[in-house]
Backbone as numpy.savetxt, mean C-alpha at the origin, in Angstrom:
# Nx Ny Nz CAx CAy CAz Cx Cy Cz
15.61 -9.99 -10.83 14.95 -9.29 -9.38 15.84 -9.54 -7.73
16.03 -8.41 -7.30 16.76 -8.98 -5.90 15.59 -8.70 -4.80
15.88 -9.63 -4.23 14.33 -9.47 -3.23 15.01 -9.28 -1.61
14.16 -8.54 -1.03 14.36 -8.15 0.48 13.76 -8.63 1.60
14.38 -8.46 2.66 13.88 -8.90 3.94 12.43 -7.76 4.31
11.48 -8.45 4.78 10.44 -7.52 5.08 10.56 -7.39 6.66
11.15 -6.21 6.71 11.34 -5.89 8.14 12.41 -6.60 8.96
11.95 -6.95 10.01 12.91 -8.02 10.67 12.53 -9.54 10.79
11.49 -9.63 9.96 11.02 -11.23 9.56 12.09 -11.77 8.70
11.85 -13.10 8.55 12.42 -14.10 7.49 11.91 -13.82 6.42
10.78 -13.11 6.13 10.23 -13.23 4.60 10.77 -12.26 3.68
11.08 -12.73 2.52 11.76 -11.97 1.44 10.44 -11.93 0.35
10.77 -10.52 -0.03 9.84 -9.98 -0.92 10.29 -9.29 -2.16
9.61 -9.05 -3.07 10.58 -8.10 -4.03 10.44 -6.63 -3.65
11.11 -5.96 -4.00 11.05 -4.40 -3.74 9.98 -3.54 -4.34
9.30 -4.29 -5.19 8.05 -3.55 -5.53 6.81 -4.36 -5.22
5.60 -3.77 -4.62 4.77 -4.58 -4.23 3.56 -4.29 -5.02
2.72 -5.00 -5.76 1.79 -4.88 -6.63 0.42 -4.59 -5.78
-0.08 -3.54 -5.96 -1.47 -3.10 -5.14 -2.52 -3.15 -6.23
-3.54 -4.02 -5.42 -4.83 -4.67 -6.50 -5.87 -3.94 -6.24
-5.78 -2.67 -5.74 -7.22 -2.00 -5.53 -7.75 -1.46 -7.09
-7.03 -1.49 -7.78 -7.30 -1.24 -9.50 -8.73 -2.41 -10.05
-8.07 -3.46 -9.33 -8.60 -4.47 -9.74 -9.98 -5.21 -8.91
-11.09 -5.44 -9.65 -12.24 -5.51 -9.12 -13.58 -5.27 -10.01
-14.88 -5.73 -9.77 -15.98 -5.66 -10.50 -16.57 -4.26 -10.19
-16.63 -3.36 -11.00 -16.85 -2.16 -11.03 -18.28 -1.93 -10.41
-19.33 -2.90 -11.14 -20.63 -2.51 -10.58 -20.88 -3.31 -9.37
-20.16 -3.93 -8.64 -20.16 -4.05 -7.27 -19.36 -4.16 -6.32
-19.37 -2.45 -6.10 -18.88 -1.60 -5.08 -17.36 -1.26 -5.60
-17.23 -1.46 -6.79 -15.81 -0.58 -7.37 -15.93 0.61 -7.80
-14.75 0.89 -8.31 -14.54 2.40 -8.72 -15.10 2.53 -9.98
-15.31 3.86 -10.70 -15.70 3.81 -12.01 -14.32 3.38 -12.67
-12.66 3.47 -12.45 -12.08 3.16 -13.13 -11.52 1.54 -12.76
-11.92 0.87 -11.82 -12.03 -0.28 -11.73 -11.86 -1.25 -12.95
-10.76 -2.41 -12.99 -10.88 -3.48 -13.97 -11.48 -4.61 -13.66
-12.04 -4.83 -14.39 -12.76 -6.16 -13.94 -11.59 -7.48 -14.19
-12.26 -8.71 -14.23 -11.38 -9.98 -14.25 -10.48 -10.00 -15.25
-11.28 -10.24 -16.55 -10.53 -10.49 -17.90 -9.38 -9.32 -18.02
-9.70 -7.98 -17.47 -8.96 -6.87 -17.90 -7.84 -6.85 -16.86
-7.99 -7.63 -15.83 -6.93 -7.51 -14.56 -5.90 -8.36 -14.72
-6.15 -9.63 -15.07 -5.43 -10.86 -15.28 -4.02 -10.88 -15.82
-4.01 -10.02 -16.94 -2.66 -9.85 -17.79 -1.75 -9.25 -16.75
-2.12 -8.17 -16.16 -1.21 -7.37 -15.00 -0.80 -8.24 -13.96
-1.66 -8.85 -13.22 -1.28 -9.75 -12.21 -0.19 -10.75 -12.85
-0.50 -11.46 -14.02 0.69 -12.27 -14.45 2.03 -11.68 -14.94
1.84 -10.49 -15.55 3.12 -9.89 -16.03 3.67 -9.65 -14.96
2.97 -9.17 -13.63 4.09 -8.60 -12.64 4.91 -9.78 -11.96
3.82 -11.03 -12.14 4.77 -12.34 -11.53 6.11 -12.74 -12.26
5.53 -12.95 -13.58 6.79 -12.88 -14.44 7.92 -12.18 -14.58
7.60 -10.86 -14.08 8.95 -9.89 -13.81 9.35 -10.15 -12.69
9.06 -11.09 -11.82 9.63 -10.80 -10.78 9.13 -10.48 -9.10
7.89 -10.19 -9.52 7.06 -9.28 -8.56 6.42 -10.63 -7.77
6.88 -11.04 -6.17 6.02 -11.75 -5.70 5.31 -11.55 -4.53
4.79 -9.88 -4.29 4.35 -9.43 -3.37 2.82 -8.71 -3.80
2.03 -9.20 -3.14 0.54 -8.65 -3.86 -0.37 -8.01 -3.01
-0.92 -7.05 -2.83 -1.50 -6.45 -1.50 -2.93 -5.74 -2.10
-4.10 -6.49 -1.38 -5.37 -6.04 -1.54 -6.06 -5.60 -0.52
-7.44 -5.82 -0.38 -8.11 -5.53 1.16 -9.33 -6.15 0.79
-10.09 -6.63 1.90 -11.32 -7.07 1.79 -12.51 -5.92 1.68
-12.15 -4.64 1.66 -12.78 -3.67 1.33 -13.07 -2.99 -0.40
-12.15 -3.61 -0.97 -11.85 -3.13 -2.37 -12.64 -3.96 -3.20
-13.62 -3.03 -3.80 -14.71 -3.37 -4.75 -15.50 -4.50 -4.09
-15.94 -4.42 -2.74 -16.92 -5.38 -1.92 -16.18 -6.80 -2.17
-15.14 -7.05 -2.17 -14.43 -7.98 -1.95 -13.91 -8.62 -3.43
-14.27 -8.39 -4.38 -14.26 -8.89 -5.65 -12.77 -8.76 -6.19
-11.99 -7.71 -5.31 -10.57 -7.71 -5.67 -9.82 -9.04 -5.16
-10.17 -9.19 -3.83 -9.53 -10.22 -3.42 -10.15 -11.69 -4.24
-11.08 -11.94 -4.52 -11.29 -12.84 -5.45 -10.72 -12.97 -6.70
-10.72 -11.78 -7.44 -9.79 -11.84 -8.42 -8.28 -12.01 -8.57
-7.81 -11.11 -7.40 -6.14 -11.67 -7.11 -5.94 -13.19 -6.98
-6.91 -13.70 -6.03 -6.77 -15.02 -5.56 -6.67 -16.04 -6.71
-7.84 -16.00 -7.61 -7.89 -16.87 -8.69 -6.86 -16.74 -9.40
-6.43 -15.50 -10.16 -5.10 -15.18 -10.96 -4.07 -16.05 -10.32
-3.59 -15.73 -8.78 -2.28 -16.16 -8.58 -2.42 -17.92 -8.28
-3.95 -18.33 -8.08 -3.58 -19.65 -8.01 -3.27 -20.13 -9.25
-3.60 -19.83 -10.32 -3.27 -20.48 -11.62 -1.71 -20.19 -12.02
-1.43 -19.10 -12.04 0.45 -19.00 -12.19 1.58 -18.89 -11.18
1.11 -18.90 -9.81 1.91 -18.59 -9.13 1.96 -19.50 -7.76
3.11 -20.29 -7.62 3.23 -21.45 -6.58 2.89 -20.83 -5.24
2.09 -21.32 -4.61 1.57 -20.38 -3.33 2.83 -20.55 -2.03
3.75 -21.21 -2.29 4.71 -21.06 -1.03 5.92 -19.82 -1.61
5.67 -19.45 -3.14 6.39 -18.46 -3.24 5.84 -17.10 -3.32
4.55 -16.84 -3.62 3.74 -15.80 -3.72 3.59 -15.34 -2.31
3.51 -13.82 -1.80 3.13 -13.27 -0.70 2.08 -12.36 -0.82
0.88 -12.93 -0.33 -0.61 -12.07 -0.45 -0.56 -11.43 1.01
-1.07 -10.11 0.83 -1.40 -9.11 1.71 -2.75 -8.82 1.57
-3.60 -8.79 2.65 -4.96 -8.18 2.53 -5.01 -7.26 3.75
-6.42 -6.72 3.92 -6.53 -5.58 5.20 -7.87 -5.99 5.71
-7.95 -5.39 7.02 -9.26 -5.66 7.70 -9.82 -4.15 8.48
-11.02 -3.80 8.27 -11.32 -2.67 9.01 -12.75 -2.06 8.69
-12.88 -1.85 7.30 -13.80 -1.11 6.71 -15.07 -1.96 6.56
-16.17 -1.57 7.13 -17.50 -2.24 6.99 -17.85 -2.57 5.49
-18.17 -4.09 5.53 -18.52 -4.73 4.36 -20.11 -4.68 4.08
-20.97 -4.36 5.02 -22.36 -3.89 4.93 -22.92 -2.87 6.11
-23.77 -2.56 5.87 -24.34 -1.20 6.97 -24.85 -2.33 7.87
-24.56 -2.73 8.43 -24.95 -3.49 9.84 -24.17 -3.64 11.19
-24.62 -3.81 12.25 -23.64 -3.78 13.47 -22.83 -4.66 13.39
-21.48 -4.56 13.71 -20.29 -5.56 13.91 -19.91 -6.27 12.44
-20.38 -5.58 11.20 -19.85 -5.72 10.08 -18.64 -4.73 9.60
-17.93 -4.68 10.14 -16.55 -3.74 10.22 -15.75 -3.80 11.54
-14.84 -2.46 11.30 -14.15 -2.40 12.56 -13.23 -3.39 12.76
-12.71 -3.49 14.31 -11.36 -4.27 14.65 -11.96 -4.91 15.92
-13.27 -5.34 16.34 -13.60 -6.10 17.47 -13.24 -7.68 17.06
-13.12 -8.48 18.14 -12.81 -9.69 17.91 -13.85 -10.39 16.89
-14.93 -10.03 17.13 -15.92 -10.87 16.22 -15.73 -10.35 14.79
-15.24 -9.24 14.73 -15.34 -8.56 13.24 -14.26 -9.05 12.55
-13.27 -9.15 13.29 -12.01 -9.78 12.87 -12.00 -11.26 12.51
-12.60 -12.18 13.38 -12.81 -13.48 12.96 -13.61 -13.68 12.01
-14.48 -13.18 11.35 -15.73 -13.06 10.57 -14.51 -12.70 9.07
-14.01 -11.44 9.43 -13.27 -10.84 8.04 -12.37 -11.89 7.63
-11.61 -12.52 8.56 -10.33 -13.33 8.13 -10.93 -14.48 7.47
-11.76 -15.04 7.86 -12.24 -16.23 7.30 -12.87 -15.92 5.73
-13.62 -14.64 5.81 -14.21 -14.30 4.44 -13.20 -14.20 3.36
-11.95 -13.40 3.97 -10.89 -13.13 3.11 -10.29 -14.39 2.45
-9.98 -15.38 3.60 -9.30 -16.53 2.69 -10.53 -17.32 1.97
-11.91 -17.50 2.13 -12.53 -17.82 1.01 -12.41 -17.56 -0.35
-12.39 -15.69 -0.30 -12.27 -15.07 -1.54 -10.80 -15.10 -1.82
-9.95 -15.37 -1.46 -8.53 -15.49 -1.80 -8.31 -16.92 -2.38
-8.93 -17.93 -1.81 -8.80 -19.23 -2.02 -7.90 -19.70 -1.68
-7.29 -19.64 -0.28 -5.96 -20.05 0.29 -6.21 -20.56 1.64
-5.64 -21.23 2.27 -5.76 -21.23 3.52 -5.01 -20.66 4.70
-4.08 -19.66 4.03 -3.42 -18.91 5.28 -3.27 -17.28 4.23
-3.28 -16.28 4.98 -2.87 -15.21 4.36 -1.53 -14.84 4.94
-0.43 -14.15 3.95 0.71 -13.93 4.63 0.95 -12.83 5.21
0.19 -11.63 5.01 0.21 -10.44 5.62 -0.93 -9.79 6.15
-1.52 -9.85 7.08 -2.83 -9.49 7.56 -2.77 -8.00 8.17
-3.09 -7.22 7.40 -3.10 -5.53 7.99 -4.64 -5.04 8.66
-4.32 -4.07 9.73 -5.51 -3.37 9.78 -5.35 -2.13 9.05
-6.54 -2.02 8.62 -6.58 -0.94 7.37 -6.54 0.48 7.99
-7.41 0.88 9.10 -7.27 2.02 10.09 -7.27 1.87 11.49
-7.26 2.59 12.29 -6.96 2.35 13.57 -8.74 2.62 13.94
-9.32 1.76 14.75 -10.78 1.69 15.25 -10.70 2.34 16.52
-11.27 3.44 16.51 -11.55 4.34 17.77 -12.68 3.83 18.72
-13.39 2.73 18.10 -14.64 2.38 19.08 -14.15 1.19 19.83
-12.93 0.42 19.51 -12.65 -0.93 20.06 -11.41 -0.54 20.69
-11.45 -1.25 21.90 -9.81 -1.37 22.96 -8.89 -1.99 21.72
-7.95 -1.21 21.94 -6.44 -1.80 20.94 -6.14 -3.05 21.59
-6.18 -3.61 22.66 -5.99 -4.74 23.38 -6.92 -5.97 22.80
-8.04 -5.91 22.64 -9.12 -6.44 22.00 -8.41 -6.63 20.67
-8.16 -5.78 20.09 -7.78 -6.06 18.35 -6.40 -6.91 18.69
-5.53 -6.64 19.34 -3.98 -7.38 19.16 -4.41 -8.65 19.62
-5.09 -8.71 20.58 -5.43 -10.17 21.09 -5.93 -11.26 19.97
-6.86 -10.42 19.27 -7.49 -11.26 18.32 -6.87 -11.42 17.05
-5.99 -10.55 16.54 -4.99 -10.71 15.65 -3.87 -11.93 15.94
-3.87 -11.59 17.26 -2.69 -12.80 17.86 -3.25 -14.31 17.52
-4.50 -14.33 17.90 -5.34 -15.68 17.97 -5.14 -16.05 16.46
-5.62 -15.11 15.54 -5.67 -15.83 14.13 -4.11 -16.31 13.62
-3.17 -15.60 13.94 -1.84 -16.02 13.63 -1.76 -17.30 14.31
-2.02 -17.44 15.41 -1.69 -18.91 16.21 -2.85 -19.92 15.48
-3.88 -19.63 15.16 -4.50 -20.49 14.31 -4.20 -21.18 13.33
-3.14 -20.36 12.49 -2.44 -20.55 11.14 -3.09 -20.15 10.20
-4.20 -18.82 10.57 -4.68 -18.38 9.20 -3.81 -17.14 8.87
-2.77 -16.87 9.51 -2.02 -15.74 9.17 -0.69 -15.78 9.57
-0.04 -15.30 8.65 1.43 -15.44 9.21 2.30 -14.42 9.89
2.01 -13.21 9.26 2.47 -11.86 9.37 1.46 -10.88 9.83
1.79 -9.92 10.58 0.85 -8.96 10.78 0.94 -7.57 10.56
0.29 -6.38 10.02 0.76 -5.32 9.47 -0.04 -4.47 9.86
0.17 -3.01 9.79 -0.97 -1.73 10.04 -0.96 -0.60 8.91
-1.49 0.07 8.60 -1.92 1.04 7.58 -2.12 2.31 8.44
-2.34 3.33 7.63 -2.44 4.77 8.28 -2.68 4.84 9.45
-2.00 5.84 10.30 -2.32 5.76 11.90 -1.05 6.68 12.17
-1.59 7.43 13.37 -0.50 8.30 14.16 0.53 7.47 14.82
1.74 8.31 14.80 3.07 7.28 15.09 2.65 6.86 16.57
2.01 7.67 17.68 1.76 7.39 19.09 0.90 6.43 18.96
-0.13 5.91 18.24 -0.87 4.94 18.20 -0.09 3.54 17.72
0.93 3.59 16.67 1.39 2.61 16.37 2.56 2.08 17.63
3.23 3.12 18.08 3.86 3.07 19.21 3.52 2.06 20.42
1.90 2.70 20.70 1.39 1.94 21.61 1.23 0.33 21.18
0.61 0.16 20.25 0.46 -1.15 19.72 1.73 -1.86 20.10
2.71 -1.57 19.40 4.11 -2.26 19.57 4.28 -2.75 20.92
4.18 -1.69 21.94 4.19 -1.81 23.37 3.60 -2.82 24.06
2.05 -2.70 23.41 1.51 -3.78 24.07 1.43 -5.10 23.71
1.93 -5.29 22.60 2.07 -6.94 21.94 3.31 -7.07 22.85
4.20 -6.43 22.99 5.56 -6.76 23.73 5.16 -7.24 25.01
4.33 -6.20 25.93 4.05 -6.67 27.19 3.21 -7.76 27.35
2.38 -8.06 26.36 1.74 -9.44 26.71 1.96 -10.37 25.92
3.29 -10.39 24.94 3.38 -11.38 24.33 2.76 -12.15 23.19
1.98 -10.73 22.60 1.16 -10.92 21.50 1.99 -10.98 20.17
1.68 -11.52 19.01 2.28 -11.14 17.81 2.58 -9.81 17.68
3.67 -9.60 17.03 3.95 -8.11 17.05 3.44 -7.46 15.21
3.02 -6.51 15.41 3.13 -5.77 13.93 4.66 -5.85 13.32
4.74 -6.14 11.87 5.90 -6.58 11.30 6.08 -5.56 10.31
5.15 -4.83 9.81 4.77 -3.92 8.60 4.22 -2.73 8.96
4.50 -1.49 8.20 3.47 -0.28 8.50 3.33 0.26 7.11
2.40 0.31 6.70 1.80 1.08 5.32 1.28 2.32 5.04
2.23 3.15 4.98 1.91 4.74 5.27 1.50 5.39 3.89
0.83 6.41 3.76 0.96 7.39 2.67 2.29 8.10 2.37
3.10 7.69 1.42 4.28 8.74 1.47 4.71 9.03 -0.17
4.84 10.02 -0.49 5.37 10.61 -1.58 6.05 11.81 -1.59
6.61 12.35 -2.55 7.05 13.67 -2.65 5.82 14.83 -2.27
4.85 14.42 -2.31 3.74 15.29 -2.39 3.05 15.10 -0.80
3.49 14.03 -0.05 3.19 13.97 1.40 4.30 13.24 1.96
5.01 14.22 2.72 6.45 13.58 3.50 6.16 13.72 4.91
4.82 13.79 5.88 4.63 14.31 6.89 5.18 12.98 8.05
5.25 11.92 7.14 5.68 10.48 8.00 7.27 10.55 8.23
7.80 11.67 7.76 9.00 11.84 7.84 9.47 12.17 9.52
8.63 12.68 10.10 8.60 13.37 11.02 8.83 12.43 12.33
7.83 11.54 12.38 8.06 10.61 13.32 7.72 8.92 13.11
6.88 8.77 12.07 6.58 7.33 12.04 7.75 6.64 11.19
8.37 7.39 10.41 9.41 6.49 9.59 10.66 6.27 10.66
10.85 7.42 11.45 11.93 6.97 12.26 11.48 5.98 13.43
10.49 6.03 13.90 9.95 5.09 14.51 10.15 3.63 14.18
9.79 3.34 12.87 9.83 2.24 11.89 11.40 1.63 11.81
12.14 2.81 11.54 13.73 2.43 11.53 14.07 1.84 13.04
13.76 2.64 14.16 13.93 1.97 15.31 13.57 0.39 15.62
12.47 0.61 15.20 11.96 -0.95 15.75 11.88 -2.04 14.84
12.55 -1.61 13.60 12.73 -2.68 12.42 11.66 -3.06 11.69
10.69 -2.21 11.57 9.30 -2.45 10.68 9.54 -2.03 9.33
8.93 -2.98 8.37 8.91 -3.04 6.97 8.06 -1.94 6.70
8.45 -0.94 5.89 7.49 -0.02 5.54 7.44 0.09 3.82
5.68 -0.20 3.62 5.57 -0.61 2.29 4.79 0.59 1.95
4.99 1.62 1.68 3.85 3.05 1.44 2.88 2.77 0.18
1.89 3.35 0.36 1.16 3.30 -0.91 0.84 4.74 -1.26
0.58 4.65 -2.65 0.55 5.88 -3.44 1.72 6.54 -3.29
2.65 6.09 -3.78 4.44 6.62 -3.65 4.33 7.61 -5.34
3.34 7.50 -6.01 3.11 8.34 -7.05 2.05 9.56 -6.78
1.51 9.30 -5.88 0.49 10.72 -5.45 -0.59 10.22 -6.00
-1.14 8.88 -6.28 -2.41 8.80 -7.11 -2.15 9.07 -8.68
-1.02 9.05 -9.00 -0.63 9.29 -10.48 -0.71 11.14 -10.40
-0.62 11.71 -9.65 -0.21 13.24 -9.76 1.19 13.57 -10.12
2.40 12.56 -9.72 3.69 12.37 -9.97 4.13 12.02 -11.30
3.18 11.61 -12.14 3.34 10.81 -13.21 2.94 12.12 -14.52
2.39 12.85 -14.26 1.93 13.73 -15.34 2.10 15.21 -15.06
2.52 15.89 -16.25 2.67 17.41 -15.86 1.57 18.03 -15.28
1.86 19.35 -14.83 0.74 20.01 -13.94 -0.42 20.31 -15.03
-0.11 20.51 -16.07 -1.23 20.91 -17.09 -1.91 19.79 -17.48
-1.41 18.31 -17.41 -2.31 17.16 -17.64 -2.71 16.38 -16.44
-3.13 17.05 -15.38 -3.50 16.35 -14.21 -4.97 15.59 -14.46
-5.95 16.48 -15.33 -7.02 15.64 -15.60 -7.04 14.88 -16.63
-5.93 14.21 -17.07 -5.62 13.74 -18.48 -6.21 12.16 -18.52
-6.64 11.52 -17.43 -7.07 10.11 -17.42 -8.53 10.00 -16.68
-8.93 8.55 -17.27 -10.37 8.58 -16.54 -10.10 8.25 -15.15
-9.14 7.62 -14.31 -8.83 7.67 -13.12 -8.73 9.06 -12.46
-8.03 10.22 -13.26 -7.64 11.28 -12.71 -8.80 12.24 -12.15
-9.84 11.82 -13.09 -11.29 12.70 -13.15 -12.31 11.94 -12.29
-12.10 10.72 -11.99 -12.90 9.84 -11.21 -12.67 9.55 -9.94
-11.31 9.96 -9.48 -10.61 9.53 -8.38 -10.87 10.15 -7.20
-12.11 10.25 -6.29 -12.79 11.42 -5.51 -11.81 11.19 -4.43
-11.29 10.16 -3.85 -10.25 10.01 -2.89 -9.15 10.75 -3.10
-8.66 10.88 -4.59 -7.25 11.68 -4.78 -7.68 12.99 -4.46
-8.79 13.33 -4.84 -9.16 14.95 -5.06 -9.16 15.10 -3.05
-9.74 14.35 -2.57 -9.96 14.69 -0.88 -8.30 14.79 -0.56
-7.62 13.98 -1.04 -6.20 14.08 -0.37 -5.31 15.28 -0.79
-5.39 15.58 -1.83 -4.67 16.75 -2.65 -5.29 17.75 -2.78
-6.98 18.10 -2.62 -7.14 19.16 -2.95 -7.00 20.49 -2.43
-6.38 20.59 -1.24 -6.19 21.67 -0.07 -4.84 22.15 -0.73
-4.20 21.47 -1.25 -2.23 21.31 -1.33 -1.81 21.81 -2.65
-2.91 21.97 -3.63 -2.64 22.20 -5.01 -1.61 23.17 -5.24
-1.70 24.35 -4.38 -0.67 25.55 -4.72 0.96 24.71 -4.01
0.62 24.25 -3.15 2.08 23.45 -2.89 2.50 22.48 -3.78
1.86 21.66 -4.42 2.01 20.54 -5.06 2.64 20.88 -6.23
2.18 22.00 -6.99 2.64 22.37 -8.30 4.19 22.62 -8.35
4.97 23.05 -7.32 6.43 23.32 -7.55 7.09 21.80 -7.71
6.55 21.03 -6.94 7.03 19.93 -6.84 6.80 18.91 -8.15
5.59 19.04 -8.57 5.45 18.12 -9.95 6.16 19.04 -11.22
6.30 20.28 -11.19 7.29 20.57 -12.02 8.83 20.20 -11.97
9.19 20.15 -10.83 10.41 19.74 -10.79 10.67 18.04 -11.20
9.70 17.54 -10.92 9.95 16.11 -11.15 9.80 16.09 -12.75
8.96 16.95 -13.26 8.92 16.90 -14.59 10.29 17.04 -15.55
10.93 18.51 -14.72 12.23 18.71 -15.18 13.36 17.71 -14.99
13.45 17.14 -14.01 14.67 16.08 -13.62 14.22 14.80 -14.63
12.98 14.36 -14.93 12.71 13.45 -15.73 13.00 13.67 -17.23
12.99 14.93 -17.49 13.19 15.69 -19.13 14.57 15.44 -19.10
15.18 15.91 -18.36 16.71 15.65 -18.40 17.36 14.32 -18.44
16.61 13.38 -17.76 17.35 11.73 -17.76 16.47 11.20 -18.91
15.58 11.90 -19.56 14.82 11.16 -20.67 14.13 10.28 -20.21
13.66 10.14 -19.22 12.80 9.11 -18.68 11.62 9.52 -18.19
10.33 8.63 -18.18 8.95 9.27 -17.48 9.10 9.91 -16.12
8.13 10.47 -15.97 7.90 11.20 -14.42 7.99 10.08 -13.70
7.13 8.98 -13.78 6.84 8.11 -12.70 8.16 7.56 -12.07
8.88 7.16 -13.22 10.13 6.77 -12.65 11.28 7.44 -11.69
11.02 8.97 -11.92 11.77 9.79 -11.12 11.24 9.81 -9.64
9.62 9.97 -9.40 8.89 9.95 -8.31 9.12 8.64 -7.48
9.15 7.19 -8.34 9.15 6.23 -7.44 10.66 6.03 -7.11
11.43 6.22 -7.78 13.17 6.15 -7.33 13.16 7.06 -6.37
12.71 8.37 -6.02 12.75 9.11 -4.81 12.39 8.37 -3.71
11.01 7.59 -4.07 10.72 7.00 -2.58 11.54 5.66 -2.32
12.23 4.93 -3.18 12.74 4.04 -2.70 14.49 4.41 -2.29
14.74 5.69 -2.59 15.93 6.15 -2.35 16.25 6.32 -0.56
15.11 6.41 -0.25 14.87 6.68 1.67 15.00 4.89 2.12
16.32 4.67 2.59 16.47 3.41 3.13 15.69 2.61 4.02
14.70 3.35 4.71 13.44 2.90 5.70 12.57 2.24 4.85
12.46 2.42 3.45 11.42 1.95 2.70 11.57 0.61 2.04
11.11 -0.17 2.22 11.20 -1.93 2.23 10.66 -1.78 0.49
9.31 -1.53 0.63 8.85 -1.84 -1.16 7.63 -1.03 -1.24
7.56 -0.12 -2.04 6.42 0.96 -2.71 5.45 0.01 -3.16
3.98 0.27 -2.88 2.96 -0.39 -3.21 2.66 0.34 -4.81
2.77 -0.34 -5.74 2.47 0.44 -7.15 1.22 0.01 -7.77
-0.09 0.82 -7.93 -0.84 0.41 -9.04 -0.76 0.53 -10.38
-1.23 -0.50 -11.18 -0.77 -0.72 -12.39 -2.34 -1.00 -13.14
-2.49 -0.35 -13.82 -3.93 -0.37 -14.97 -3.44 -0.26 -16.54
-2.04 0.00 -16.59 -1.30 -0.38 -18.27 -0.29 -0.71 -18.00
0.20 -1.68 -19.10 1.52 -2.47 -18.93 2.67 -1.34 -18.81
2.54 -0.13 -19.39 3.57 1.02 -19.37 3.90 1.20 -17.49
2.80 1.33 -17.21 3.06 1.77 -15.43 4.09 0.68 -15.14
3.90 -0.70 -15.15 4.65 -1.58 -14.53 6.17 -1.51 -15.16
6.27 -1.37 -16.38 7.47 -1.17 -16.97 8.23 0.17 -16.21
7.44 0.95 -15.97 8.29 2.68 -15.48 8.43 2.05 -13.81
7.82 1.26 -13.24 7.97 0.64 -12.17 9.29 -0.21 -11.70
9.24 -1.00 -12.88 10.49 -1.94 -12.83 11.63 -1.02 -13.21
11.61 -0.13 -14.24 12.66 0.77 -14.22 13.36 1.55 -13.60
12.55 1.85 -12.47 12.68 2.97 -11.38 13.42 1.99 -10.48
13.60 0.60 -10.18 14.49 -0.06 -9.71 15.94 0.16 -10.01
16.19 0.56 -11.14 17.82 0.80 -11.66 18.06 1.98 -11.53
17.18 3.11 -11.42 17.49 4.32 -11.28 18.38 4.87 -9.82
19.35 5.42 -9.98 20.07 6.03 -8.60 20.05 7.43 -8.88
19.04 8.05 -8.27 19.35 9.46 -8.31 20.51 10.17 -7.46
21.21 11.23 -7.91 22.27 11.86 -7.53 21.75 12.65 -5.84
23.14 12.90 -5.47 22.40 13.81 -4.22 21.96 15.14 -4.46
22.33 15.64 -5.74 21.92 16.99 -6.07 20.32 16.84 -6.47
20.07 15.78 -7.25 18.94 15.64 -7.59 17.77 15.23 -6.53
18.15 14.38 -5.46 17.51 14.56 -4.16 17.14 15.61 -3.64
18.35 16.39 -3.73 17.99 17.73 -2.68 17.09 18.45 -3.26
17.20 18.78 -4.83 16.34 19.63 -5.63 14.89 19.38 -5.53
14.42 17.68 -5.69 13.13 17.36 -5.36 12.45 17.71 -4.01
13.33 17.45 -2.95 12.82 17.87 -1.76 12.79 19.25 -1.22
13.64 20.24 -2.21 13.62 21.39 -1.84 12.39 22.12 -1.94
11.47 21.65 -2.83 10.02 22.50 -3.05 9.33 21.88 -2.03
9.40 21.10 -1.19 8.44 20.52 -0.28 8.24 21.86 1.07
6.66 21.83 0.98 6.10 22.81 2.13 5.34 21.67 3.03
5.99 21.62 4.21 5.18 20.94 5.45 3.68 21.35 5.39
2.91 20.19 5.27 1.47 20.67 5.04 0.66 19.70 6.68
-0.52 19.77 6.60 -1.16 19.43 7.82 -1.06 17.70 7.79
-1.06 17.19 8.73 -0.78 15.74 9.02 -2.10 15.03 8.66
-2.32 14.40 7.76 -3.76 13.40 7.71 -4.19 12.54 8.57
-5.24 13.06 9.08 -5.98 11.99 10.35 -6.52 10.89 9.49
-6.19 9.90 8.99 -6.88 8.95 8.34 -7.79 8.09 9.24
-9.13 8.39 9.30 -10.00 7.93 10.01 -11.23 7.16 8.96
C-alpha cells in the first residue's frame, strides 16, 4: 500500500478509506442492511491487514453503535498511532433541544460522546456532517478550534455543502486564526459529477484533501441495469432511492458503459467505477463501504487499474448535468 498526504497536512493515509456506516446494531437505529458487531469485525480486520489505515464513521450511524463497534475492533488489532479514525457531528442523537446541530454546546457534548464510544482520547479527523443553517458559522468554527486546542481532535473536515459555504468557512478560519478545515467529503461518482463545477476546483486551489462518499453510487455502478434491485441493501436503501430516483433515465447509459468497459477488461464493474474516481488528481481517498469481502478485494484491485484516456472519455461522455443536490 502506498500512502498519500491528506491535503496539505502532514498526515499520511491509505488511498482508500473504509466507510463504516454499514457497521452498527440494526435494532438500535441501524439500517435493515446494517451488520452487527460479530459480522462487522472481519471486514475491519481484513481492511487493516490489507494496508487500509483510514476509517470513517459518524456519531449518527446506527445511533452511535457504529463508532462503538469500530472503536473496539481497531483497539484490538490496530496500533493507535498508526490508525486514522474519522467521525462526524451534526445529526440529532435524540429528539430534544440542543441534541444535534453545530452549536458550541452540541459540539462539546458530541465530541466527548464520540471519544467515549470510540474508546480513544483523540479523534484524528472530526468532520461536520452537514451545514447548520440555525447556528452562525463563526460559533461552529470557534468551537471546533477549541476542541482541537483541547487535544481532543487533530484535524477538521467537512462533508456535503455548497462551495460558497466552504469558501466562507475557510476565509473566516483564516481571518480569525482558527483551525482550518483540511478535508472535504462530497458525494462524487460517475452518476453525480456536479462537484466538478466549483467544489473540486476550490479544493484543488486551497490544498484540501478530498475523500468522496458513495464513489460507486450506493452500489448502482457495481451492477448491470437489469440487476439494480438484486441485493438486500439495494431494495432497502431509502436514501439511495432519494438520491437517484429522479435521474434513472440519465443513469442507465452510464451504468451500461461501465458494464461494457468492465466486460472488455474482464473485471467487475465496481473496479472500473472506482478507478475512474481515483483517476481525478484532486481525489485523495474514496470512502468505500464493505459488506462482502469481494467488495474489499474489488476496491484494492481498483488501485492497480489505470484507465486509458479513451476509456475515461467514453465513461464521461454519457453524463448529463443534473440538479445540484442541496444536502440539508
